[in-house]
PDBQT receptor file of N, H, CA, C and O in Angstrom, charges set to zero:
ATOM      1  N   UNK A   1      69.455  38.193-184.715  1.00  0.00    +0.000 N 
ATOM      2  CA  UNK A   1      68.827  38.739-183.528  1.00  0.00    +0.000 C 
ATOM      3  C   UNK A   1      68.110  40.051-183.844  1.00  0.00    +0.000 C 
ATOM      4  O   UNK A   1      67.078  40.354-183.246  1.00  0.00    +0.000 OA
ATOM      5  N   UNK A   2      68.636  40.808-184.753  1.00  0.00    +0.000 N 
ATOM      6  H   UNK A   2      69.474  40.562-185.239  1.00  0.00    +0.000 HD
ATOM      7  CA  UNK A   2      67.990  42.065-185.117  1.00  0.00    +0.000 C 
ATOM      8  C   UNK A   2      66.635  41.792-185.749  1.00  0.00    +0.000 C 
ATOM      9  O   UNK A   2      65.684  42.542-185.527  1.00  0.00    +0.000 OA
ATOM     10  N   UNK A   3      66.540  40.736-186.525  1.00  0.00    +0.000 N 
ATOM     11  H   UNK A   3      67.312  40.127-186.705  1.00  0.00    +0.000 HD
ATOM     12  CA  UNK A   3      65.279  40.418-187.188  1.00  0.00    +0.000 C 
ATOM     13  C   UNK A   3      64.202  39.982-186.204  1.00  0.00    +0.000 C 
ATOM     14  O   UNK A   3      63.015  40.104-186.507  1.00  0.00    +0.000 OA
ATOM     15  N   UNK A   4      64.580  39.481-185.045  1.00  0.00    +0.000 N 
ATOM     16  H   UNK A   4      65.545  39.382-184.799  1.00  0.00    +0.000 HD
ATOM     17  CA  UNK A   4      63.586  39.074-184.048  1.00  0.00    +0.000 C 
ATOM     18  C   UNK A   4      63.069  40.259-183.243  1.00  0.00    +0.000 C 
ATOM     19  O   UNK A   4      62.190  40.091-182.398  1.00  0.00    +0.000 OA
ATOM     20  N   UNK A   5      63.599  41.452-183.490  1.00  0.00    +0.000 N 
ATOM     21  H   UNK A   5      64.313  41.589-184.177  1.00  0.00    +0.000 HD
ATOM     22  CA  UNK A   5      63.202  42.690-182.828  1.00  0.00    +0.000 C 
ATOM     23  C   UNK A   5      63.421  42.662-181.320  1.00  0.00    +0.000 C 
ATOM     24  O   UNK A   5      62.679  43.302-180.575  1.00  0.00    +0.000 OA
ATOM     25  N   UNK A   6      64.427  41.932-180.866  1.00  0.00    +0.000 N 
ATOM     26  H   UNK A   6      65.031  41.413-181.471  1.00  0.00    +0.000 HD
ATOM     27  CA  UNK A   6      64.714  41.925-179.435  1.00  0.00    +0.000 C 
ATOM     28  C   UNK A   6      65.354  43.235-178.986  1.00  0.00    +0.000 C 
ATOM     29  O   UNK A   6      65.402  43.516-177.789  1.00  0.00    +0.000 OA
ATOM     30  N   UNK A   7      65.846  44.039-179.925  1.00  0.00    +0.000 N 
ATOM     31  H   UNK A   7      65.807  43.811-180.898  1.00  0.00    +0.000 HD
ATOM     32  CA  UNK A   7      66.439  45.329-179.590  1.00  0.00    +0.000 C 
ATOM     33  C   UNK A   7      65.505  46.491-179.897  1.00  0.00    +0.000 C 
ATOM     34  O   UNK A   7      65.952  47.638-179.922  1.00  0.00    +0.000 OA
ATOM     35  N   UNK A   8      64.236  46.232-180.129  1.00  0.00    +0.000 N 
ATOM     36  H   UNK A   8      63.873  45.300-180.109  1.00  0.00    +0.000 HD
ATOM     37  CA  UNK A   8      63.313  47.307-180.498  1.00  0.00    +0.000 C 
ATOM     38  C   UNK A   8      63.147  48.327-179.375  1.00  0.00    +0.000 C 
ATOM     39  O   UNK A   8      62.861  49.494-179.645  1.00  0.00    +0.000 OA
ATOM     40  N   UNK A   9      63.321  47.912-178.130  1.00  0.00    +0.000 N 
ATOM     41  H   UNK A   9      63.554  46.965-177.911  1.00  0.00    +0.000 HD
ATOM     42  CA  UNK A   9      63.182  48.860-177.030  1.00  0.00    +0.000 C 
ATOM     43  C   UNK A   9      64.332  49.861-176.984  1.00  0.00    +0.000 C 
ATOM     44  O   UNK A   9      64.224  50.876-176.297  1.00  0.00    +0.000 OA
ATOM     45  N   UNK A  10      65.431  49.604-177.696  1.00  0.00    +0.000 N 
ATOM     46  H   UNK A  10      65.518  48.779-178.254  1.00  0.00    +0.000 HD
ATOM     47  CA  UNK A  10      66.544  50.551-177.737  1.00  0.00    +0.000 C 
ATOM     48  C   UNK A  10      66.216  51.780-178.572  1.00  0.00    +0.000 C 
ATOM     49  O   UNK A  10      66.891  52.802-178.451  1.00  0.00    +0.000 OA
ATOM     50  N   UNK A  11      65.212  51.702-179.401  1.00  0.00    +0.000 N 
ATOM     51  H   UNK A  11      64.664  50.871-179.499  1.00  0.00    +0.000 HD
ATOM     52  CA  UNK A  11      64.832  52.817-180.257  1.00  0.00    +0.000 C 
ATOM     53  C   UNK A  11      63.720  53.668-179.659  1.00  0.00    +0.000 C 
ATOM     54  O   UNK A  11      63.158  54.515-180.354  1.00  0.00    +0.000 OA
ATOM     55  N   UNK A  12      63.395  53.467-178.404  1.00  0.00    +0.000 N 
ATOM     56  H   UNK A  12      63.851  52.780-177.839  1.00  0.00    +0.000 HD
ATOM     57  CA  UNK A  12      62.332  54.224-177.762  1.00  0.00    +0.000 C 
ATOM     58  C   UNK A  12      62.938  55.465-177.113  1.00  0.00    +0.000 C 
ATOM     59  O   UNK A  12      63.885  55.369-176.332  1.00  0.00    +0.000 OA
ATOM     60  N   UNK A  13      62.386  56.626-177.442  1.00  0.00    +0.000 N 
ATOM     61  H   UNK A  13      61.616  56.704-178.076  1.00  0.00    +0.000 HD
ATOM     62  CA  UNK A  13      62.874  57.883-176.886  1.00  0.00    +0.000 C 
ATOM     63  C   UNK A  13      61.769  58.557-176.099  1.00  0.00    +0.000 C 
ATOM     64  O   UNK A  13      60.606  58.163-176.174  1.00  0.00    +0.000 OA
ATOM     65  N   UNK A  14      62.142  59.572-175.347  1.00  0.00    +0.000 N 
ATOM     66  H   UNK A  14      63.088  59.893-175.286  1.00  0.00    +0.000 HD
ATOM     67  CA  UNK A  14      61.182  60.343-174.580  1.00  0.00    +0.000 C 
ATOM     68  C   UNK A  14      60.404  61.285-175.471  1.00  0.00    +0.000 C 
ATOM     69  O   UNK A  14      60.508  61.209-176.696  1.00  0.00    +0.000 OA
ATOM     70  N   UNK A  15      59.614  62.184-174.867  1.00  0.00    +0.000 N 
ATOM     71  H   UNK A  15      59.529  62.245-173.873  1.00  0.00    +0.000 HD
ATOM     72  CA  UNK A  15      58.831  63.138-175.658  1.00  0.00    +0.000 C 
ATOM     73  C   UNK A  15      59.741  64.070-176.459  1.00  0.00    +0.000 C 
ATOM     74  O   UNK A  15      60.772  64.522-175.961  1.00  0.00    +0.000 OA
ATOM     75  N   UNK A  16      59.360  64.346-177.677  1.00  0.00    +0.000 N 
ATOM     76  H   UNK A  16      58.522  63.978-178.081  1.00  0.00    +0.000 HD
ATOM     77  CA  UNK A  16      60.071  65.227-178.601  1.00  0.00    +0.000 C 
ATOM     78  C   UNK A  16      61.499  64.752-178.871  1.00  0.00    +0.000 C 
ATOM     79  O   UNK A  16      62.388  65.574-179.092  1.00  0.00    +0.000 OA
ATOM     80  N   UNK A  17      61.726  63.456-178.855  1.00  0.00    +0.000 N 
ATOM     81  H   UNK A  17      61.004  62.788-178.675  1.00  0.00    +0.000 HD
ATOM     82  CA  UNK A  17      63.032  62.897-179.181  1.00  0.00    +0.000 C 
ATOM     83  C   UNK A  17      64.080  63.035-178.095  1.00  0.00    +0.000 C 
ATOM     84  O   UNK A  17      65.264  62.827-178.357  1.00  0.00    +0.000 OA
ATOM     85  N   UNK A  18      63.675  63.381-176.885  1.00  0.00    +0.000 N 
ATOM     86  H   UNK A  18      62.712  63.550-176.672  1.00  0.00    +0.000 HD
ATOM     87  CA  UNK A  18      64.630  63.519-175.787  1.00  0.00    +0.000 C 
ATOM     88  C   UNK A  18      64.970  62.157-175.203  1.00  0.00    +0.000 C 
ATOM     89  O   UNK A  18      64.361  61.145-175.552  1.00  0.00    +0.000 OA
ATOM     90  N   UNK A  19      65.936  62.148-174.324  1.00  0.00    +0.000 N 
ATOM     91  H   UNK A  19      66.430  62.969-174.041  1.00  0.00    +0.000 HD
ATOM     92  CA  UNK A  19      66.313  60.901-173.658  1.00  0.00    +0.000 C 
ATOM     93  C   UNK A  19      65.219  60.474-172.686  1.00  0.00    +0.000 C 
ATOM     94  O   UNK A  19      64.588  61.319-172.051  1.00  0.00    +0.000 OA
ATOM     95  N   UNK A  20      64.992  59.176-172.568  1.00  0.00    +0.000 N 
ATOM     96  H   UNK A  20      65.505  58.489-173.084  1.00  0.00    +0.000 HD
ATOM     97  CA  UNK A  20      64.049  58.717-171.540  1.00  0.00    +0.000 C 
ATOM     98  C   UNK A  20      64.675  58.918-170.155  1.00  0.00    +0.000 C 
ATOM     99  O   UNK A  20      65.897  59.027-170.047  1.00  0.00    +0.000 OA
ATOM    100  N   UNK A  21      63.872  58.966-169.112  1.00  0.00    +0.000 N 
ATOM    101  H   UNK A  21      62.880  58.877-169.199  1.00  0.00    +0.000 HD
ATOM    102  CA  UNK A  21      64.401  59.230-167.767  1.00  0.00    +0.000 C 
ATOM    103  C   UNK A  21      65.456  58.228-167.309  1.00  0.00    +0.000 C 
ATOM    104  O   UNK A  21      66.369  58.598-166.569  1.00  0.00    +0.000 OA
ATOM    105  N   UNK A  22      65.354  56.976-167.729  1.00  0.00    +0.000 N 
ATOM    106  H   UNK A  22      64.613  56.675-168.330  1.00  0.00    +0.000 HD
ATOM    107  CA  UNK A  22      66.334  55.994-167.272  1.00  0.00    +0.000 C 
ATOM    108  C   UNK A  22      67.699  56.169-167.929  1.00  0.00    +0.000 C 
ATOM    109  O   UNK A  22      68.678  55.583-167.468  1.00  0.00    +0.000 OA
ATOM    110  N   UNK A  23      67.783  56.964-168.996  1.00  0.00    +0.000 N 
ATOM    111  H   UNK A  23      66.987  57.439-169.370  1.00  0.00    +0.000 HD
ATOM    112  CA  UNK A  23      69.066  57.217-169.647  1.00  0.00    +0.000 C 
ATOM    113  C   UNK A  23      69.600  58.618-169.371  1.00  0.00    +0.000 C 
ATOM    114  O   UNK A  23      70.690  58.963-169.828  1.00  0.00    +0.000 OA
ATOM    115  N   UNK A  24      68.856  59.421-168.638  1.00  0.00    +0.000 N 
ATOM    116  H   UNK A  24      67.970  59.140-168.267  1.00  0.00    +0.000 HD
ATOM    117  CA  UNK A  24      69.277  60.785-168.342  1.00  0.00    +0.000 C 
ATOM    118  C   UNK A  24      70.168  60.775-167.102  1.00  0.00    +0.000 C 
ATOM    119  O   UNK A  24      69.718  60.439-166.006  1.00  0.00    +0.000 OA
ATOM    120  N   UNK A  25      71.425  61.144-167.283  1.00  0.00    +0.000 N 
ATOM    121  H   UNK A  25      71.791  61.417-168.173  1.00  0.00    +0.000 HD
ATOM    122  CA  UNK A  25      72.401  61.117-166.187  1.00  0.00    +0.000 C 
ATOM    123  C   UNK A  25      72.163  62.236-165.180  1.00  0.00    +0.000 C 
ATOM    124  O   UNK A  25      72.690  62.175-164.069  1.00  0.00    +0.000 OA
ATOM    125  N   UNK A  26      71.390  63.250-165.533  1.00  0.00    +0.000 N 
ATOM    126  H   UNK A  26      70.962  63.300-166.435  1.00  0.00    +0.000 HD
ATOM    127  CA  UNK A  26      71.148  64.370-164.625  1.00  0.00    +0.000 C 
ATOM    128  C   UNK A  26      70.107  64.056-163.561  1.00  0.00    +0.000 C 
ATOM    129  O   UNK A  26      70.009  64.781-162.571  1.00  0.00    +0.000 OA
ATOM    130  N   UNK A  27      69.342  63.010-163.737  1.00  0.00    +0.000 N 
ATOM    131  H   UNK A  27      69.422  62.422-164.541  1.00  0.00    +0.000 HD
ATOM    132  CA  UNK A  27      68.328  62.646-162.754  1.00  0.00    +0.000 C 
ATOM    133  C   UNK A  27      68.940  61.712-161.716  1.00  0.00    +0.000 C 
ATOM    134  O   UNK A  27      69.773  60.873-162.058  1.00  0.00    +0.000 OA
ATOM    135  N   UNK A  28      68.538  61.844-160.452  1.00  0.00    +0.000 N 
ATOM    136  H   UNK A  28      67.861  62.525-160.174  1.00  0.00    +0.000 HD
ATOM    137  CA  UNK A  28      69.067  60.939-159.423  1.00  0.00    +0.000 C 
ATOM    138  C   UNK A  28      68.555  59.521-159.649  1.00  0.00    +0.000 C 
ATOM    139  O   UNK A  28      67.436  59.334-160.128  1.00  0.00    +0.000 OA
ATOM    140  N   UNK A  29      69.356  58.536-159.312  1.00  0.00    +0.000 N 
ATOM    141  H   UNK A  29      70.264  58.688-158.923  1.00  0.00    +0.000 HD
ATOM    142  CA  UNK A  29      68.903  57.152-159.498  1.00  0.00    +0.000 C 
ATOM    143  C   UNK A  29      67.778  56.811-158.533  1.00  0.00    +0.000 C 
ATOM    144  O   UNK A  29      67.685  57.365-157.438  1.00  0.00    +0.000 OA
ATOM    145  N   UNK A  30      66.935  55.897-158.959  1.00  0.00    +0.000 N 
ATOM    146  H   UNK A  30      67.011  55.447-159.848  1.00  0.00    +0.000 HD
ATOM    147  CA  UNK A  30      65.851  55.446-158.091  1.00  0.00    +0.000 C 
ATOM    148  C   UNK A  30      66.433  54.568-156.992  1.00  0.00    +0.000 C 
ATOM    149  O   UNK A  30      67.376  53.816-157.240  1.00  0.00    +0.000 OA
ATOM    150  N   UNK A  31      65.891  54.649-155.791  1.00  0.00    +0.000 N 
ATOM    151  H   UNK A  31      65.125  55.260-155.589  1.00  0.00    +0.000 HD
ATOM    152  CA  UNK A  31      66.388  53.773-154.729  1.00  0.00    +0.000 C 
ATOM    153  C   UNK A  31      66.060  52.319-155.067  1.00  0.00    +0.000 C 
ATOM    154  O   UNK A  31      64.996  52.039-155.618  1.00  0.00    +0.000 OA
ATOM    155  N   UNK A  32      66.949  51.408-154.747  1.00  0.00    +0.000 N 
ATOM    156  H   UNK A  32      67.813  51.636-154.299  1.00  0.00    +0.000 HD
ATOM    157  CA  UNK A  32      66.673  50.005-155.066  1.00  0.00    +0.000 C 
ATOM    158  C   UNK A  32      65.493  49.487-154.258  1.00  0.00    +0.000 C 
ATOM    159  O   UNK A  32      65.327  49.819-153.084  1.00  0.00    +0.000 OA
ATOM    160  N   UNK A  33      64.693  48.682-154.900  1.00  0.00    +0.000 N 
ATOM    161  H   UNK A  33      64.828  48.413-155.853  1.00  0.00    +0.000 HD
ATOM    162  CA  UNK A  33      63.532  48.105-154.234  1.00  0.00    +0.000 C 
ATOM    163  C   UNK A  33      63.939  46.794-153.586  1.00  0.00    +0.000 C 
ATOM    164  O   UNK A  33      64.709  46.020-154.156  1.00  0.00    +0.000 OA
ATOM    165  N   UNK A  34      63.429  46.556-152.416  1.00  0.00    +0.000 N 
ATOM    166  H   UNK A  34      62.804  47.184-151.953  1.00  0.00    +0.000 HD
ATOM    167  CA  UNK A  34      63.699  45.294-151.742  1.00  0.00    +0.000 C 
ATOM    168  C   UNK A  34      62.673  44.269-152.187  1.00  0.00    +0.000 C 
ATOM    169  O   UNK A  34      61.486  44.572-152.303  1.00  0.00    +0.000 OA
ATOM    170  N   UNK A  35      63.129  43.086-152.428  1.00  0.00    +0.000 N 
ATOM    171  H   UNK A  35      64.094  42.840-152.334  1.00  0.00    +0.000 HD
ATOM    172  CA  UNK A  35      62.209  42.028-152.818  1.00  0.00    +0.000 C 
ATOM    173  C   UNK A  35      61.525  41.465-151.577  1.00  0.00    +0.000 C 
ATOM    174  O   UNK A  35      61.945  41.721-150.449  1.00  0.00    +0.000 OA
ATOM    175  N   UNK A  36      60.495  40.718-151.799  1.00  0.00    +0.000 N 
ATOM    176  H   UNK A  36      60.153  40.510-152.715  1.00  0.00    +0.000 HD
ATOM    177  CA  UNK A  36      59.760  40.117-150.692  1.00  0.00    +0.000 C 
ATOM    178  C   UNK A  36      60.657  39.173-149.901  1.00  0.00    +0.000 C 
ATOM    179  O   UNK A  36      60.594  39.144-148.672  1.00  0.00    +0.000 OA
ATOM    180  N   UNK A  37      61.489  38.407-150.591  1.00  0.00    +0.000 N 
ATOM    181  H   UNK A  37      61.540  38.431-151.590  1.00  0.00    +0.000 HD
ATOM    182  CA  UNK A  37      62.382  37.485-149.893  1.00  0.00    +0.000 C 
ATOM    183  C   UNK A  37      63.396  38.228-149.037  1.00  0.00    +0.000 C 
ATOM    184  O   UNK A  37      63.735  37.771-147.946  1.00  0.00    +0.000 OA
ATOM    185  N   UNK A  38      63.881  39.355-149.511  1.00  0.00    +0.000 N 
ATOM    186  H   UNK A  38      63.606  39.727-150.398  1.00  0.00    +0.000 HD
ATOM    187  CA  UNK A  38      64.808  40.149-148.709  1.00  0.00    +0.000 C 
ATOM    188  C   UNK A  38      64.148  40.620-147.421  1.00  0.00    +0.000 C 
ATOM    189  O   UNK A  38      64.757  40.572-146.353  1.00  0.00    +0.000 OA
ATOM    190  N   UNK A  39      62.903  41.073-147.523  1.00  0.00    +0.000 N 
ATOM    191  H   UNK A  39      62.408  41.112-148.391  1.00  0.00    +0.000 HD
ATOM    192  CA  UNK A  39      62.208  41.557-146.331  1.00  0.00    +0.000 C 
ATOM    193  C   UNK A  39      61.937  40.414-145.359  1.00  0.00    +0.000 C 
ATOM    194  O   UNK A  39      62.093  40.587-144.150  1.00  0.00    +0.000 OA
ATOM    195  N   UNK A  40      61.539  39.263-145.859  1.00  0.00    +0.000 N 
ATOM    196  H   UNK A  40      61.412  39.122-146.841  1.00  0.00    +0.000 HD
ATOM    197  CA  UNK A  40      61.273  38.117-144.983  1.00  0.00    +0.000 C 
ATOM    198  C   UNK A  40      62.557  37.656-144.321  1.00  0.00    +0.000 C 
ATOM    199  O   UNK A  40      62.584  37.409-143.115  1.00  0.00    +0.000 OA
ATOM    200  N   UNK A  41      63.619  37.538-145.099  1.00  0.00    +0.000 N 
ATOM    201  H   UNK A  41      63.597  37.738-146.078  1.00  0.00    +0.000 HD
ATOM    202  CA  UNK A  41      64.889  37.075-144.545  1.00  0.00    +0.000 C 
ATOM    203  C   UNK A  41      65.416  38.072-143.521  1.00  0.00    +0.000 C 
ATOM    204  O   UNK A  41      65.956  37.675-142.489  1.00  0.00    +0.000 OA
ATOM    205  N   UNK A  42      65.267  39.336-143.793  1.00  0.00    +0.000 N 
ATOM    206  H   UNK A  42      64.828  39.659-144.632  1.00  0.00    +0.000 HD
ATOM    207  CA  UNK A  42      65.759  40.354-142.882  1.00  0.00    +0.000 C 
ATOM    208  C   UNK A  42      65.012  40.300-141.553  1.00  0.00    +0.000 C 
ATOM    209  O   UNK A  42      65.621  40.444-140.493  1.00  0.00    +0.000 OA
ATOM    210  N   UNK A  43      63.715  40.095-141.601  1.00  0.00    +0.000 N 
ATOM    211  H   UNK A  43      63.220  39.977-142.462  1.00  0.00    +0.000 HD
ATOM    212  CA  UNK A  43      62.951  39.971-140.363  1.00  0.00    +0.000 C 
ATOM    213  C   UNK A  43      63.343  38.710-139.614  1.00  0.00    +0.000 C 
ATOM    214  O   UNK A  43      63.433  38.709-138.386  1.00  0.00    +0.000 OA
ATOM    215  N   UNK A  44      63.572  37.654-140.345  1.00  0.00    +0.000 N 
ATOM    216  H   UNK A  44      63.499  37.654-141.342  1.00  0.00    +0.000 HD
ATOM    217  CA  UNK A  44      63.953  36.394-139.716  1.00  0.00    +0.000 C 
ATOM    218  C   UNK A  44      65.283  36.537-138.990  1.00  0.00    +0.000 C 
ATOM    219  O   UNK A  44      65.450  36.011-137.890  1.00  0.00    +0.000 OA
ATOM    220  N   UNK A  45      66.214  37.236-139.589  1.00  0.00    +0.000 N 
ATOM    221  H   UNK A  45      66.078  37.664-140.483  1.00  0.00    +0.000 HD
ATOM    222  CA  UNK A  45      67.518  37.429-138.968  1.00  0.00    +0.000 C 
ATOM    223  C   UNK A  45      67.379  38.239-137.692  1.00  0.00    +0.000 C 
ATOM    224  O   UNK A  45      68.025  37.927-136.691  1.00  0.00    +0.000 OA
ATOM    225  N   UNK A  46      66.550  39.270-137.708  1.00  0.00    +0.000 N 
ATOM    226  H   UNK A  46      66.025  39.523-138.521  1.00  0.00    +0.000 HD
ATOM    227  CA  UNK A  46      66.362  40.096-136.521  1.00  0.00    +0.000 C 
ATOM    228  C   UNK A  46      65.745  39.291-135.382  1.00  0.00    +0.000 C 
ATOM    229  O   UNK A  46      66.152  39.431-134.229  1.00  0.00    +0.000 OA
ATOM    230  N   UNK A  47      64.775  38.460-135.700  1.00  0.00    +0.000 N 
ATOM    231  H   UNK A  47      64.445  38.346-136.637  1.00  0.00    +0.000 HD
ATOM    232  CA  UNK A  47      64.114  37.667-134.670  1.00  0.00    +0.000 C 
ATOM    233  C   UNK A  47      65.087  36.671-134.063  1.00  0.00    +0.000 C 
ATOM    234  O   UNK A  47      65.148  36.525-132.842  1.00  0.00    +0.000 OA
ATOM    235  N   UNK A  48      65.846  35.988-134.904  1.00  0.00    +0.000 N 
ATOM    236  H   UNK A  48      65.797  36.106-135.896  1.00  0.00    +0.000 HD
ATOM    237  CA  UNK A  48      66.772  34.990-134.387  1.00  0.00    +0.000 C 
ATOM    238  C   UNK A  48      67.911  35.645-133.622  1.00  0.00    +0.000 C 
ATOM    239  O   UNK A  48      68.392  35.073-132.644  1.00  0.00    +0.000 OA
ATOM    240  N   UNK A  49      68.357  36.824-134.037  1.00  0.00    +0.000 N 
ATOM    241  H   UNK A  49      67.966  37.288-134.832  1.00  0.00    +0.000 HD
ATOM    242  CA  UNK A  49      69.458  37.479-133.342  1.00  0.00    +0.000 C 
ATOM    243  C   UNK A  49      69.007  37.984-131.970  1.00  0.00    +0.000 C 
ATOM    244  O   UNK A  49      69.791  37.948-131.022  1.00  0.00    +0.000 OA
ATOM    245  N   UNK A  50      67.773  38.450-131.844  1.00  0.00    +0.000 N 
ATOM    246  H   UNK A  50      67.136  38.480-132.614  1.00  0.00    +0.000 HD
ATOM    247  CA  UNK A  50      67.296  38.911-130.544  1.00  0.00    +0.000 C 
ATOM    248  C   UNK A  50      67.051  37.733-129.615  1.00  0.00    +0.000 C 
ATOM    249  O   UNK A  50      67.276  37.840-128.410  1.00  0.00    +0.000 OA
ATOM    250  N   UNK A  51      66.596  36.618-130.156  1.00  0.00    +0.000 N 
ATOM    251  H   UNK A  51      66.414  36.531-131.135  1.00  0.00    +0.000 HD
ATOM    252  CA  UNK A  51      66.351  35.463-129.302  1.00  0.00    +0.000 C 
ATOM    253  C   UNK A  51      67.661  34.862-128.811  1.00  0.00    +0.000 C 
ATOM    254  O   UNK A  51      67.716  34.355-127.691  1.00  0.00    +0.000 OA
ATOM    255  N   UNK A  52      68.715  34.907-129.620  1.00  0.00    +0.000 N 
ATOM    256  H   UNK A  52      68.670  35.320-130.530  1.00  0.00    +0.000 HD
ATOM    257  CA  UNK A  52      69.999  34.360-129.182  1.00  0.00    +0.000 C 
ATOM    258  C   UNK A  52      70.634  35.257-128.139  1.00  0.00    +0.000 C 
ATOM    259  O   UNK A  52      71.303  34.759-127.233  1.00  0.00    +0.000 OA
ATOM    260  N   UNK A  53      70.447  36.567-128.236  1.00  0.00    +0.000 N 
ATOM    261  H   UNK A  53      69.904  36.972-128.971  1.00  0.00    +0.000 HD
ATOM    262  CA  UNK A  53      71.026  37.456-127.232  1.00  0.00    +0.000 C 
ATOM    263  C   UNK A  53      70.288  37.316-125.908  1.00  0.00    +0.000 C 
ATOM    264  O   UNK A  53      70.883  37.516-124.849  1.00  0.00    +0.000 OA
ATOM    265  N   UNK A  54      69.014  36.979-125.949  1.00  0.00    +0.000 N 
ATOM    266  H   UNK A  54      68.531  36.817-126.810  1.00  0.00    +0.000 HD
ATOM    267  CA  UNK A  54      68.269  36.790-124.714  1.00  0.00    +0.000 C 
ATOM    268  C   UNK A  54      68.617  35.461-124.057  1.00  0.00    +0.000 C 
ATOM    269  O   UNK A  54      68.592  35.357-122.831  1.00  0.00    +0.000 OA
ATOM    270  N   UNK A  55      68.937  34.455-124.841  1.00  0.00    +0.000 N 
ATOM    271  H   UNK A  55      68.957  34.539-125.837  1.00  0.00    +0.000 HD
ATOM    272  CA  UNK A  55      69.220  33.137-124.289  1.00  0.00    +0.000 C 
ATOM    273  C   UNK A  55      70.600  33.074-123.649  1.00  0.00    +0.000 C 
ATOM    274  O   UNK A  55      70.772  32.379-122.647  1.00  0.00    +0.000 OA
ATOM    275  N   UNK A  56      71.573  33.768-124.189  1.00  0.00    +0.000 N 
ATOM    276  H   UNK A  56      71.433  34.332-125.002  1.00  0.00    +0.000 HD
ATOM    277  CA  UNK A  56      72.936  33.679-123.673  1.00  0.00    +0.000 C 
ATOM    278  C   UNK A  56      73.074  34.191-122.237  1.00  0.00    +0.000 C 
ATOM    279  O   UNK A  56      73.751  33.539-121.442  1.00  0.00    +0.000 OA
ATOM    280  N   UNK A  57      72.474  35.312-121.866  1.00  0.00    +0.000 N 
ATOM    281  H   UNK A  57      71.924  35.841-122.511  1.00  0.00    +0.000 HD
ATOM    282  CA  UNK A  57      72.589  35.741-120.468  1.00  0.00    +0.000 C 
ATOM    283  C   UNK A  57      71.938  34.754-119.501  1.00  0.00    +0.000 C 
ATOM    284  O   UNK A  57      72.416  34.588-118.379  1.00  0.00    +0.000 OA
ATOM    285  N   UNK A  58      70.876  34.111-119.910  1.00  0.00    +0.000 N 
ATOM    286  H   UNK A  58      70.487  34.246-120.821  1.00  0.00    +0.000 HD
ATOM    287  CA  UNK A  58      70.227  33.123-119.047  1.00  0.00    +0.000 C 
ATOM    288  C   UNK A  58      71.133  31.924-118.815  1.00  0.00    +0.000 C 
ATOM    289  O   UNK A  58      71.168  31.365-117.718  1.00  0.00    +0.000 OA
ATOM    290  N   UNK A  59      71.862  31.533-119.849  1.00  0.00    +0.000 N 
ATOM    291  H   UNK A  59      71.834  31.987-120.740  1.00  0.00    +0.000 HD
ATOM    292  CA  UNK A  59      72.765  30.392-119.709  1.00  0.00    +0.000 C 
ATOM    293  C   UNK A  59      73.904  30.727-118.756  1.00  0.00    +0.000 C 
ATOM    294  O   UNK A  59      74.342  29.869-117.989  1.00  0.00    +0.000 OA
ATOM    295  N   UNK A  60      74.385  31.961-118.797  1.00  0.00    +0.000 N 
ATOM    296  H   UNK A  60      74.029  32.658-119.420  1.00  0.00    +0.000 HD
ATOM    297  CA  UNK A  60      75.489  32.354-117.925  1.00  0.00    +0.000 C 
ATOM    298  C   UNK A  60      75.030  32.471-116.473  1.00  0.00    +0.000 C 
ATOM    299  O   UNK A  60      75.828  32.259-115.561  1.00  0.00    +0.000 OA
ATOM    300  N   UNK A  61      73.766  32.802-116.244  1.00  0.00    +0.000 N 
ATOM    301  H   UNK A  61      73.117  32.974-116.985  1.00  0.00    +0.000 HD
ATOM    302  CA  UNK A  61      73.250  32.934-114.887  1.00  0.00    +0.000 C 
ATOM    303  C   UNK A  61      72.967  31.584-114.247  1.00  0.00    +0.000 C 
ATOM    304  O   UNK A  61      72.865  31.502-113.023  1.00  0.00    +0.000 OA
ATOM    305  N   UNK A  62      72.838  30.531-115.028  1.00  0.00    +0.000 N 
ATOM    306  H   UNK A  62      72.921  30.597-116.023  1.00  0.00    +0.000 HD
ATOM    307  CA  UNK A  62      72.487  29.221-114.487  1.00  0.00    +0.000 C 
ATOM    308  C   UNK A  62      73.614  28.606-113.720  1.00  0.00    +0.000 C 
ATOM    309  O   UNK A  62      73.475  27.499-113.200  1.00  0.00    +0.000 OA
TER     310      UNK A  62
């Protein structure tokens, strides 16, 4: 595996031999990014949950 250079990115350092930002523990972590599917699913859940709450009171009034 070493000969295929799959670990070559482990030898990459920041400027002047310092740690790259992703390995520096003193920097705050980046906020996680939401994927497109997460955003679509989240909107879908909100729409369906609001429609179900609107339908239930109507059923009780009938």
